[in-house]
A tleap script that builds the chain and sets N, CA, C and O, in Angstrom:
source leaprc.protein.ff14SB
mol = sequence {
  NMET THR VAL ASP ASN GLU ILE SER GLU PHE
  LEU LYS ARG TYR ASN ARG ALA THR HIE ILE
  GLY ASP VAL ASP THR LEU LYS THR CYS PHE
  ASP GLU ASN CYS VAL VAL ASP GLY TYR CYS
  ALA ASP VAL ARG TRP ARG VAL THR LEU ALA
  GLU TYR PHE ALA LEU ILE GLU GLU TYR PRO
  SER ASN GLU ALA GLN GLY LEU GLU ASP SER
  THR GLU VAL LEU SER VAL ASP GLN THR GLY
  ARG SER ALA ILE VAL LYS VAL ARG GLU THR
  SER THR PRO MET GLN TYR THR ASP TYR LEU
  SER LEU ILE ARG LEU GLU SER GLY TRP VAL
  VAL THR HIE LYS ALA TYR TYR SER LYS GLN
  PRO PRO PRO CVAL
}
set mol.1.N position { 28.847 10.823 -17.859 }
set mol.1.CA position { 28.394 11.883 -16.974 }
set mol.1.C position { 29.470 12.082 -15.905 }
set mol.1.O position { 29.776 11.161 -15.147 }
set mol.2.N position { 30.028 13.258 -15.849 }
set mol.2.CA position { 31.000 13.599 -14.826 }
set mol.2.C position { 30.254 14.200 -13.644 }
set mol.2.O position { 29.495 15.157 -13.800 }
set mol.3.N position { 30.474 13.635 -12.463 }
set mol.3.CA position { 29.768 14.087 -11.271 }
set mol.3.C position { 30.780 14.529 -10.233 }
set mol.3.O position { 31.761 13.833 -9.969 }
set mol.4.N position { 30.536 15.690 -9.647 }
set mol.4.CA position { 31.340 16.185 -8.538 }
set mol.4.C position { 31.457 15.071 -7.502 }
set mol.4.O position { 30.458 14.436 -7.164 }
set mol.5.N position { 32.675 14.825 -6.991 }
set mol.5.CA position { 32.894 13.743 -6.034 }
set mol.5.C position { 32.010 13.883 -4.795 }
set mol.5.O position { 31.516 12.881 -4.279 }
set mol.6.N position { 31.802 15.110 -4.311 }
set mol.6.CA position { 30.953 15.303 -3.134 }
set mol.6.C position { 29.500 14.937 -3.435 }
set mol.6.O position { 28.822 14.353 -2.590 }
set mol.7.N position { 29.020 15.276 -4.627 }
set mol.7.CA position { 27.650 14.895 -5.006 }
set mol.7.C position { 27.557 13.379 -5.120 }
set mol.7.O position { 26.579 12.778 -4.676 }
set mol.8.N position { 28.566 12.768 -5.711 }
set mol.8.CA position { 28.580 11.310 -5.845 }
set mol.8.C position { 28.515 10.637 -4.478 }
set mol.8.O position { 27.753 9.689 -4.291 }
set mol.9.N position { 29.304 11.117 -3.526 }
set mol.9.CA position { 29.280 10.551 -2.175 }
set mol.9.C position { 27.942 10.815 -1.488 }
set mol.9.O position { 27.418 9.948 -0.789 }
set mol.10.N position { 27.394 12.002 -1.686 }
set mol.10.CA position { 26.081 12.330 -1.135 }
set mol.10.C position { 25.031 11.350 -1.669 }
set mol.10.O position { 24.231 10.819 -0.898 }
set mol.11.N position { 25.030 11.109 -2.986 }
set mol.11.CA position { 24.033 10.220 -3.591 }
set mol.11.C position { 24.179 8.784 -3.103 }
set mol.11.O position { 23.178 8.090 -2.925 }
set mol.12.N position { 25.399 8.335 -2.885 }
set mol.12.CA position { 25.609 6.991 -2.324 }
set mol.12.C position { 24.979 6.899 -0.938 }
set mol.12.O position { 24.301 5.922 -0.617 }
set mol.13.N position { 25.210 7.929 -0.117 }
set mol.13.CA position { 24.661 7.951 1.246 }
set mol.13.C position { 23.135 8.022 1.204 }
set mol.13.O position { 22.460 7.278 1.915 }
set mol.14.N position { 22.596 8.902 0.383 }
set mol.14.CA position { 21.147 9.066 0.235 }
set mol.14.C position { 20.494 7.765 -0.254 }
set mol.14.O position { 19.508 7.302 0.318 }
set mol.15.N position { 21.056 7.189 -1.316 }
set mol.15.CA position { 20.473 5.967 -1.888 }
set mol.15.C position { 20.552 4.798 -0.916 }
set mol.15.O position { 19.601 4.024 -0.798 }
set mol.16.N position { 21.676 4.662 -0.219 }
set mol.16.CA position { 21.822 3.575 0.762 }
set mol.16.C position { 20.825 3.746 1.902 }
set mol.16.O position { 20.174 2.782 2.306 }
set mol.17.N position { 20.700 4.963 2.425 }
set mol.17.CA position { 19.757 5.219 3.514 }
set mol.17.C position { 18.326 4.948 3.073 }
set mol.17.O position { 17.527 4.419 3.846 }
set mol.18.N position { 18.000 5.306 1.845 }
set mol.18.CA position { 16.662 5.030 1.312 }
set mol.18.C position { 16.441 3.523 1.216 }
set mol.18.O position { 15.379 3.027 1.592 }
set mol.19.N position { 17.431 2.799 0.719 }
set mol.19.CA position { 17.307 1.350 0.536 }
set mol.19.C position { 17.115 0.614 1.859 }
set mol.19.O position { 16.326 -0.328 1.933 }
set mol.20.N position { 17.827 1.032 2.901 }
set mol.20.CA position { 17.742 0.317 4.180 }
set mol.20.C position { 16.741 0.943 5.151 }
set mol.20.O position { 16.520 0.424 6.245 }
set mol.21.N position { 16.129 2.076 4.739 }
set mol.21.CA position { 15.139 2.726 5.606 }
set mol.21.C position { 15.756 3.437 6.798 }
set mol.21.O position { 15.161 3.473 7.876 }
set mol.22.N position { 16.943 4.002 6.614 }
set mol.22.CA position { 17.680 4.677 7.689 }
set mol.22.C position { 17.245 6.149 7.767 }
set mol.22.O position { 17.851 7.019 7.141 }
set mol.23.N position { 16.198 6.407 8.535 }
set mol.23.CA position { 15.632 7.753 8.629 }
set mol.23.C position { 16.625 8.742 9.240 }
set mol.23.O position { 16.675 9.897 8.817 }
set mol.24.N position { 17.407 8.314 10.216 }
set mol.24.CA position { 18.371 9.230 10.840 }
set mol.24.C position { 19.365 9.767 9.808 }
set mol.24.O position { 19.677 10.958 9.804 }
set mol.25.N position { 19.854 8.899 8.948 }
set mol.25.CA position { 20.768 9.353 7.892 }
set mol.25.C position { 20.024 10.198 6.871 }
set mol.25.O position { 20.543 11.218 6.417 }
set mol.26.N position { 18.812 9.788 6.502 }
set mol.26.CA position { 18.037 10.578 5.544 }
set mol.26.C position { 17.787 11.995 6.043 }
set mol.26.O position { 17.792 12.941 5.255 }
set mol.27.N position { 17.570 12.148 7.332 }
set mol.27.CA position { 17.337 13.493 7.878 }
set mol.27.C position { 18.527 14.412 7.625 }
set mol.27.O position { 18.350 15.625 7.506 }
set mol.28.N position { 19.733 13.859 7.540 }
set mol.28.CA position { 20.910 14.679 7.263 }
set mol.28.C position { 21.020 15.026 5.780 }
set mol.28.O position { 21.816 15.883 5.397 }
set mol.29.N position { 20.228 14.365 4.955 }
set mol.29.CA position { 20.277 14.575 3.502 }
set mol.29.C position { 19.326 15.666 3.027 }
set mol.29.O position { 19.424 16.120 1.886 }
set mol.30.N position { 18.410 16.088 3.887 }
set mol.30.CA position { 17.380 17.043 3.483 }
set mol.30.C position { 17.512 18.363 4.241 }
set mol.30.O position { 17.812 18.380 5.435 }
set mol.31.N position { 17.283 19.460 3.532 }
set mol.31.CA position { 17.133 20.757 4.173 }
set mol.31.C position { 15.829 20.732 4.958 }
set mol.31.O position { 14.851 20.133 4.510 }
set mol.32.N position { 15.801 21.364 6.104 }
set mol.32.CA position { 14.606 21.317 6.963 }
set mol.32.C position { 13.363 21.893 6.297 }
set mol.32.O position { 12.248 21.587 6.721 }
set mol.33.N position { 13.523 22.717 5.268 }
set mol.33.CA position { 12.382 23.308 4.571 }
set mol.33.C position { 12.071 22.617 3.255 }
set mol.33.O position { 11.329 23.153 2.432 }
set mol.34.N position { 12.626 21.443 3.051 }
set mol.34.CA position { 12.415 20.699 1.811 }
set mol.34.C position { 10.934 20.395 1.588 }
set mol.34.O position { 10.183 20.134 2.527 }
set mol.35.N position { 10.545 20.437 0.330 }
set mol.35.CA position { 9.204 20.059 -0.081 }
set mol.35.C position { 9.295 18.700 -0.780 }
set mol.35.O position { 10.164 18.495 -1.627 }
set mol.36.N position { 8.399 17.774 -0.429 }
set mol.36.CA position { 8.305 16.464 -1.079 }
set mol.36.C position { 6.967 16.450 -1.796 }
set mol.36.O position { 5.916 16.463 -1.155 }
set mol.37.N position { 6.999 16.424 -3.115 }
set mol.37.CA position { 5.791 16.653 -3.903 }
set mol.37.C position { 5.877 15.864 -5.200 }
set mol.37.O position { 6.906 15.880 -5.875 }
set mol.38.N position { 4.809 15.180 -5.543 }
set mol.38.CA position { 4.828 14.440 -6.793 }
set mol.38.C position { 3.512 13.785 -7.098 }
set mol.38.O position { 2.464 14.157 -6.568 }
set mol.39.N position { 3.588 12.793 -7.968 }
set mol.39.CA position { 2.397 12.084 -8.411 }
set mol.39.C position { 2.566 10.584 -8.233 }
set mol.39.O position { 3.599 10.009 -8.576 }
set mol.40.N position { 1.532 9.969 -7.689 }
set mol.40.CA position { 1.411 8.513 -7.616 }
set mol.40.C position { 0.146 8.158 -8.393 }
set mol.40.O position { -0.955 8.561 -8.019 }
set mol.41.N position { 0.312 7.401 -9.478 }
set mol.41.CA position { -0.827 7.027 -10.327 }
set mol.41.C position { -1.631 8.260 -10.733 }
set mol.41.O position { -2.861 8.248 -10.705 }
set mol.42.N position { -0.933 9.302 -11.101 }
set mol.42.CA position { -1.524 10.563 -11.555 }
set mol.42.C position { -2.363 11.276 -10.509 }
set mol.42.O position { -3.178 12.134 -10.849 }
set mol.43.N position { -2.172 10.931 -9.236 }
set mol.43.CA position { -2.797 11.643 -8.133 }
set mol.43.C position { -1.680 12.420 -7.430 }
set mol.43.O position { -0.688 11.842 -6.987 }
set mol.44.N position { -1.861 13.728 -7.340 }
set mol.44.CA position { -0.831 14.526 -6.673 }
set mol.44.C position { -0.773 14.143 -5.205 }
set mol.44.O position { -1.795 14.021 -4.529 }
set mol.45.N position { 0.454 13.957 -4.732 }
set mol.45.CA position { 0.655 13.510 -3.360 }
set mol.45.C position { 1.800 14.307 -2.772 }
set mol.45.O position { 2.968 14.061 -3.075 }
set mol.46.N position { 1.454 15.262 -1.928 }
set mol.46.CA position { 2.437 16.150 -1.317 }
set mol.46.C position { 2.474 15.866 0.183 }
set mol.46.O position { 1.434 15.793 0.837 }
set mol.47.N position { 3.690 15.704 0.722 }
set mol.47.CA position { 3.828 15.424 2.150 }
set mol.47.C position { 4.913 16.310 2.741 }
set mol.47.O position { 5.812 16.771 2.039 }
set mol.48.N position { 4.813 16.537 4.032 }
set mol.48.CA position { 5.877 17.241 4.743 }
set mol.48.C position { 7.044 16.278 4.936 }
set mol.48.O position { 6.900 15.071 4.744 }
set mol.49.N position { 8.185 16.813 5.311 }
set mol.49.CA position { 9.320 15.942 5.610 }
set mol.49.C position { 8.990 14.983 6.742 }
set mol.49.O position { 9.350 13.807 6.686 }
set mol.50.N position { 8.306 15.479 7.772 }
set mol.50.CA position { 7.938 14.616 8.904 }
set mol.50.C position { 7.056 13.464 8.429 }
set mol.50.O position { 7.241 12.328 8.865 }
set mol.51.N position { 6.103 13.742 7.543 }
set mol.51.CA position { 5.238 12.682 7.014 }
set mol.51.C position { 6.029 11.712 6.143 }
set mol.51.O position { 5.801 10.503 6.184 }
set mol.52.N position { 6.945 12.240 5.366 }
set mol.52.CA position { 7.789 11.413 4.511 }
set mol.52.C position { 8.629 10.451 5.352 }
set mol.52.O position { 8.692 9.256 5.063 }
set mol.53.N position { 9.271 10.980 6.392 }
set mol.53.CA position { 10.082 10.126 7.259 }
set mol.53.C position { 9.224 9.098 7.996 }
set mol.53.O position { 9.652 7.959 8.182 }
set mol.54.N position { 8.029 9.484 8.411 }
set mol.54.CA position { 7.119 8.556 9.097 }
set mol.54.C position { 6.733 7.405 8.173 }
set mol.54.O position { 6.635 6.262 8.620 }
set mol.55.N position { 6.514 7.692 6.897 }
set mol.55.CA position { 6.190 6.633 5.930 }
set mol.55.C position { 7.347 5.657 5.782 }
set mol.55.O position { 7.142 4.445 5.712 }
set mol.56.N position { 8.553 6.185 5.736 }
set mol.56.CA position { 9.730 5.316 5.606 }
set mol.56.C position { 9.851 4.413 6.829 }
set mol.56.O position { 10.185 3.234 6.707 }
set mol.57.N position { 9.577 4.969 8.006 }
set mol.57.CA position { 9.645 4.163 9.229 }
set mol.57.C position { 8.520 3.133 9.299 }
set mol.57.O position { 8.700 2.052 9.859 }
set mol.58.N position { 7.373 3.462 8.739 }
set mol.58.CA position { 6.197 2.596 8.829 }
set mol.58.C position { 6.290 1.353 7.950 }
set mol.58.O position { 5.818 0.284 8.338 }
set mol.59.N position { 6.886 1.483 6.788 }
set mol.59.CA position { 6.925 0.376 5.832 }
set mol.59.C position { 8.271 -0.341 5.875 }
set mol.59.O position { 9.298 0.287 6.131 }
set mol.60.N position { 8.273 -1.646 5.628 }
set mol.60.CA position { 9.547 -2.381 5.592 }
set mol.60.C position { 10.452 -1.825 4.485 }
set mol.60.O position { 9.991 -1.522 3.384 }
set mol.61.N position { 11.717 -1.700 4.790 }
set mol.61.CA position { 12.669 -1.197 3.799 }
set mol.61.C position { 12.838 -2.210 2.674 }
set mol.61.O position { 12.451 -3.372 2.801 }
set mol.62.N position { 13.422 -1.749 1.573 }
set mol.62.CA position { 13.723 -2.667 0.469 }
set mol.62.C position { 14.640 -3.785 0.944 }
set mol.62.O position { 14.455 -4.949 0.589 }
set mol.63.N position { 15.632 -3.417 1.751 }
set mol.63.CA position { 16.563 -4.419 2.259 }
set mol.63.C position { 15.831 -5.454 3.125 }
set mol.63.O position { 16.074 -6.654 3.000 }
set mol.64.N position { 14.937 -4.985 4.000 }
set mol.64.CA position { 14.185 -5.890 4.864 }
set mol.64.C position { 13.291 -6.832 4.054 }
set mol.64.O position { 12.978 -7.937 4.499 }
set mol.65.N position { 12.888 -6.390 2.871 }
set mol.65.CA position { 12.057 -7.226 2.000 }
set mol.65.C position { 12.895 -8.130 1.096 }
set mol.65.O position { 12.358 -8.881 0.281 }
set mol.66.N position { 14.218 -8.047 1.253 }
set mol.66.CA position { 15.107 -8.888 0.447 }
set mol.66.C position { 15.278 -8.392 -0.977 }
set mol.66.O position { 15.688 -9.154 -1.853 }
set mol.67.N position { 14.968 -7.128 -1.220 }
set mol.67.CA position { 15.080 -6.570 -2.565 }
set mol.67.C position { 16.483 -6.004 -2.802 }
set mol.67.O position { 17.092 -5.423 -1.904 }
set mol.68.N position { 16.972 -6.181 -4.008 }
set mol.68.CA position { 18.270 -5.625 -4.396 }
set mol.68.C position { 18.145 -4.105 -4.510 }
set mol.68.O position { 17.062 -3.582 -4.771 }
set mol.69.N position { 19.243 -3.415 -4.314 }
set mol.69.CA position { 19.257 -1.966 -4.519 }
set mol.69.C position { 19.412 -1.710 -6.011 }
set mol.69.O position { 20.482 -1.926 -6.579 }
set mol.70.N position { 18.342 -1.251 -6.636 }
set mol.70.CA position { 18.379 -1.004 -8.074 }
set mol.70.C position { 18.331 0.484 -8.394 }
set mol.70.O position { 17.941 0.877 -9.494 }
set mol.71.N position { 18.729 1.307 -7.431 }
set mol.71.CA position { 18.732 2.747 -7.648 }
set mol.71.C position { 19.729 3.102 -8.742 }
set mol.71.O position { 20.874 2.650 -8.735 }
set mol.72.N position { 19.273 3.916 -9.676 }
set mol.72.CA position { 20.124 4.309 -10.795 }
set mol.72.C position { 20.100 5.835 -10.916 }
set mol.72.O position { 19.034 6.438 -11.039 }
set mol.73.N position { 21.274 6.445 -10.879 }
set mol.73.CA position { 21.382 7.885 -11.112 }
set mol.73.C position { 21.380 8.083 -12.625 }
set mol.73.O position { 22.302 7.659 -13.321 }
set mol.74.N position { 20.323 8.738 -13.126 }
set mol.74.CA position { 20.168 8.923 -14.561 }
set mol.74.C position { 20.867 10.170 -15.073 }
set mol.74.O position { 21.398 10.182 -16.183 }
set mol.75.N position { 20.866 11.225 -14.254 }
set mol.75.CA position { 21.541 12.441 -14.692 }
set mol.75.C position { 21.846 13.338 -13.505 }
set mol.75.O position { 21.160 13.315 -12.483 }
set mol.76.N position { 22.898 14.128 -13.674 }
set mol.76.CA position { 23.271 15.152 -12.700 }
set mol.76.C position { 23.629 16.393 -13.508 }
set mol.76.O position { 24.458 16.332 -14.416 }
set mol.77.N position { 23.005 17.513 -13.177 }
set mol.77.CA position { 23.314 18.783 -13.819 }
set mol.77.C position { 23.689 19.757 -12.714 }
set mol.77.O position { 22.844 20.156 -11.913 }
set mol.78.N position { 24.959 20.136 -12.676 }
set mol.78.CA position { 25.467 20.974 -11.595 }
set mol.78.C position { 26.043 22.272 -12.143 }
set mol.78.O position { 26.756 22.290 -13.147 }
set mol.79.N position { 25.712 23.352 -11.454 }
set mol.79.CA position { 26.337 24.640 -11.702 }
set mol.79.C position { 26.716 25.205 -10.342 }
set mol.79.O position { 25.844 25.567 -9.552 }
set mol.80.N position { 28.005 25.283 -10.068 }
set mol.80.CA position { 28.457 25.816 -8.789 }
set mol.80.C position { 27.916 25.022 -7.619 }
set mol.80.O position { 28.171 23.823 -7.503 }
set mol.81.N position { 27.162 25.694 -6.742 }
set mol.81.CA position { 26.647 25.074 -5.519 }
set mol.81.C position { 25.200 24.613 -5.656 }
set mol.81.O position { 24.526 24.388 -4.650 }
set mol.82.N position { 24.718 24.471 -6.880 }
set mol.82.CA position { 23.356 23.996 -7.142 }
set mol.82.C position { 23.410 22.835 -8.120 }
set mol.82.O position { 24.266 22.788 -9.004 }
set mol.83.N position { 22.477 21.891 -7.948 }
set mol.83.CA position { 22.438 20.744 -8.851 }
set mol.83.C position { 21.024 20.167 -8.916 }
set mol.83.O position { 20.233 20.302 -7.983 }
set mol.84.N position { 20.736 19.529 -10.027 }
set mol.84.CA position { 19.505 18.762 -10.209 }
set mol.84.C position { 19.926 17.331 -10.516 }
set mol.84.O position { 20.774 17.096 -11.378 }
set mol.85.N position { 19.330 16.375 -9.806 }
set mol.85.CA position { 19.673 14.968 -9.978 }
set mol.85.C position { 18.399 14.193 -10.297 }
set mol.85.O position { 17.369 14.382 -9.650 }
set mol.86.N position { 18.477 13.322 -11.296 }
set mol.86.CA position { 17.363 12.436 -11.649 }
set mol.86.C position { 17.761 11.015 -11.264 }
set mol.86.O position { 18.781 10.498 -11.719 }
set mol.87.N position { 16.937 10.391 -10.414 }
set mol.87.CA position { 17.222 9.060 -9.882 }
set mol.87.C position { 16.012 8.165 -10.143 }
set mol.87.O position { 14.870 8.595 -9.981 }
set mol.88.N position { 16.265 6.918 -10.549 }
set mol.88.CA position { 15.168 5.961 -10.739 }
set mol.88.C position { 15.377 4.769 -9.821 }
set mol.88.O position { 16.485 4.245 -9.709 }
set mol.89.N position { 14.294 4.342 -9.158 }
set mol.89.CA position { 14.290 3.169 -8.275 }
set mol.89.C position { 13.287 2.175 -8.850 }
set mol.89.O position { 12.104 2.488 -8.976 }
set mol.90.N position { 13.755 0.981 -9.198 }
set mol.90.CA position { 12.866 0.018 -9.847 }
set mol.90.C position { 12.651 -1.269 -9.066 }
set mol.90.O position { 11.895 -2.132 -9.512 }
set mol.91.N position { 13.297 -1.422 -7.908 }
set mol.91.CA position { 13.167 -2.701 -7.198 }
set mol.91.C position { 11.946 -2.775 -6.304 }
set mol.91.O position { 11.535 -3.867 -5.912 }
set mol.92.N position { 11.366 -1.653 -5.978 }
set mol.92.CA position { 10.260 -1.645 -5.032 }
set mol.92.C position { 8.919 -1.732 -5.740 }
set mol.92.O position { 8.834 -1.443 -6.933 }
set mol.93.N position { 7.873 -2.124 -5.030 }
set mol.93.CA position { 6.538 -2.064 -5.615 }
set mol.93.C position { 6.172 -0.631 -6.029 }
set mol.93.O position { 5.416 -0.426 -6.978 }
set mol.94.N position { 6.714 0.354 -5.308 }
set mol.94.CA position { 6.484 1.765 -5.635 }
set mol.94.C position { 7.585 2.264 -6.572 }
set mol.94.O position { 8.296 3.211 -6.233 }
set mol.95.N position { 7.736 1.653 -7.726 }
set mol.95.CA position { 8.775 2.093 -8.657 }
set mol.95.C position { 8.574 3.578 -8.949 }
set mol.95.O position { 7.465 4.015 -9.256 }
set mol.96.N position { 9.653 4.345 -8.851 }
set mol.96.CA position { 9.500 5.787 -8.994 }
set mol.96.C position { 10.729 6.426 -9.613 }
set mol.96.O position { 11.809 5.838 -9.668 }
set mol.97.N position { 10.528 7.638 -10.073 }
set mol.97.CA position { 11.604 8.496 -10.550 }
set mol.97.C position { 11.595 9.747 -9.692 }
set mol.97.O position { 10.558 10.391 -9.533 }
set mol.98.N position { 12.747 10.091 -9.141 }
set mol.98.CA position { 12.910 11.296 -8.318 }
set mol.98.C position { 13.667 12.356 -9.101 }
set mol.98.O position { 14.575 12.057 -9.876 }
set mol.99.N position { 13.273 13.590 -8.881 }
set mol.99.CA position { 14.010 14.750 -9.360 }
set mol.99.C position { 14.402 15.526 -8.104 }
set mol.99.O position { 13.548 16.136 -7.460 }
set mol.100.N position { 15.666 15.504 -7.761 }
set mol.100.CA position { 16.151 16.107 -6.525 }
set mol.100.C position { 16.866 17.418 -6.825 }
set mol.100.O position { 17.818 17.448 -7.605 }
set mol.101.N position { 16.403 18.507 -6.200 }
set mol.101.CA position { 17.111 19.780 -6.264 }
set mol.101.C position { 18.062 19.828 -5.075 }
set mol.101.O position { 17.641 19.677 -3.929 }
set mol.102.N position { 19.330 20.037 -5.349 }
set mol.102.CA position { 20.352 20.061 -4.307 }
set mol.102.C position { 21.009 21.432 -4.243 }
set mol.102.O position { 21.141 22.126 -5.251 }
set mol.103.N position { 21.417 21.803 -3.034 }
set mol.103.CA position { 22.303 22.949 -2.868 }
set mol.103.C position { 23.448 22.532 -1.950 }
set mol.103.O position { 23.316 21.633 -1.120 }
set mol.104.N position { 24.562 23.209 -2.126 }
set mol.104.CA position { 25.751 22.908 -1.319 }
set mol.104.C position { 25.832 23.932 -0.200 }
set mol.104.O position { 26.137 25.101 -0.438 }
set mol.105.N position { 25.559 23.488 1.024 }
set mol.105.CA position { 25.717 24.322 2.211 }
set mol.105.C position { 27.140 24.146 2.733 }
set mol.105.O position { 27.906 23.346 2.194 }
set mol.106.N position { 27.491 24.882 3.768 }
set mol.106.CA position { 28.808 24.713 4.381 }
set mol.106.C position { 28.985 23.281 4.889 }
set mol.106.O position { 30.097 22.753 4.890 }
set mol.107.N position { 27.891 22.657 5.320 }
set mol.107.CA position { 27.939 21.294 5.854 }
set mol.107.C position { 27.901 20.220 4.771 }
set mol.107.O position { 28.114 19.045 5.069 }
set mol.108.N position { 27.637 20.595 3.526 }
set mol.108.CA position { 27.583 19.630 2.429 }
set mol.108.C position { 26.308 19.770 1.618 }
set mol.108.O position { 25.534 20.708 1.810 }
set mol.109.N position { 26.099 18.828 0.709 }
set mol.109.CA position { 24.936 18.844 -0.176 }
set mol.109.C position { 23.684 18.402 0.565 }
set mol.109.O position { 23.728 17.483 1.383 }
set mol.110.N position { 22.558 19.068 0.271 }
set mol.110.CA position { 21.261 18.693 0.832 }
set mol.110.C position { 20.183 18.833 -0.244 }
set mol.110.O position { 20.318 19.615 -1.184 }
set mol.111.N position { 19.114 18.059 -0.081 }
set mol.111.CA position { 17.957 18.133 -0.967 }
set mol.111.C position { 17.066 19.267 -0.479 }
set mol.111.O position { 16.680 19.303 0.690 }
set mol.112.N position { 16.742 20.188 -1.375 }
set mol.112.CA position { 15.838 21.283 -1.026 }
set mol.112.C position { 14.443 21.070 -1.595 }
set mol.112.O position { 13.480 21.679 -1.128 }
set mol.113.N position { 14.329 20.205 -2.605 }
set mol.113.CA position { 13.028 19.877 -3.182 }
set mol.113.C position { 13.118 18.487 -3.792 }
set mol.113.O position { 14.056 18.178 -4.527 }
set mol.114.N position { 12.133 17.654 -3.479 }
set mol.114.CA position { 12.075 16.302 -4.047 }
set mol.114.C position { 10.757 16.204 -4.802 }
set mol.114.O position { 9.684 16.162 -4.201 }
set mol.115.N position { 10.852 16.167 -6.126 }
set mol.115.CA position { 9.684 15.932 -6.968 }
set mol.115.C position { 9.806 14.500 -7.477 }
set mol.115.O position { 10.912 14.035 -7.750 }
set mol.116.N position { 8.685 13.797 -7.607 }
set mol.116.CA position { 8.764 12.391 -7.999 }
set mol.116.C position { 7.534 11.997 -8.806 }
set mol.116.O position { 6.523 12.697 -8.832 }
set mol.117.N position { 7.662 10.840 -9.470 }
set mol.117.CA position { 6.539 10.261 -10.188 }
set mol.117.C position { 6.582 8.755 -10.020 }
set mol.117.O position { 7.643 8.139 -10.128 }
set mol.118.N position { 5.427 8.164 -9.755 }
set mol.118.CA position { 5.276 6.708 -9.697 }
set mol.118.C position { 3.978 6.339 -10.382 }
set mol.118.O position { 2.984 7.054 -10.255 }
set mol.119.N position { 3.973 5.246 -11.098 }
set mol.119.CA position { 2.737 4.763 -11.735 }
set mol.119.C position { 1.799 4.117 -10.728 }
set mol.119.O position { 0.603 3.984 -10.984 }
set mol.120.N position { 2.341 3.716 -9.582 }
set mol.120.CA position { 1.548 3.051 -8.548 }
set mol.120.C position { 0.806 4.086 -7.702 }
set mol.120.O position { 1.249 5.228 -7.577 }
set mol.121.N position { -0.337 3.675 -7.117 }
set mol.121.CA position { -1.078 4.577 -6.233 }
set mol.121.C position { -0.293 4.856 -4.951 }
set mol.121.O position { 0.612 4.099 -4.599 }
set mol.122.N position { -0.638 5.942 -4.253 }
set mol.122.CA position { 0.068 6.251 -3.000 }
set mol.122.C position { -0.088 5.127 -1.986 }
set mol.122.O position { -1.074 4.391 -2.012 }
set mol.123.N position { 0.902 4.994 -1.081 }
set mol.123.CA position { 0.865 3.892 -0.112 }
set mol.123.C position { -0.184 4.073 0.975 }
set mol.123.O position { -0.480 3.117 1.690 }
set mol.124.N position { -0.751 5.251 1.125 }
set mol.124.CA position { -1.761 5.457 2.157 }
set mol.124.C position { -3.015 6.046 1.566 }
set mol.124.O position { -3.981 6.291 2.288 }
savepdb mol mol.pdb
quit
């Protein structure tokens, strides 16, 4: 899989911030109008960005729990300034697969939609 260097760097930053629970960095990874929507144990669970960031702040990060970063980029499909990325995280109790819609703004790549699936029930 050939990945645009900027997307590759973006994904490293996004995955690292997710692993360590760095909300300030994560905020730079998302468009302000991003939708976070998916399924936990087949229950649809949609949250605003503010709710998503609050959840990350509320729970101990993977790093704080002593978990290895097992984030794996499964695929990247890019056309020009748009891309779809499939990422799997298996180290957490909330093992999940993300489908991230990205666009390239003047400031860099950002997530405009995060769809996900986890077999585990929602954390709240």
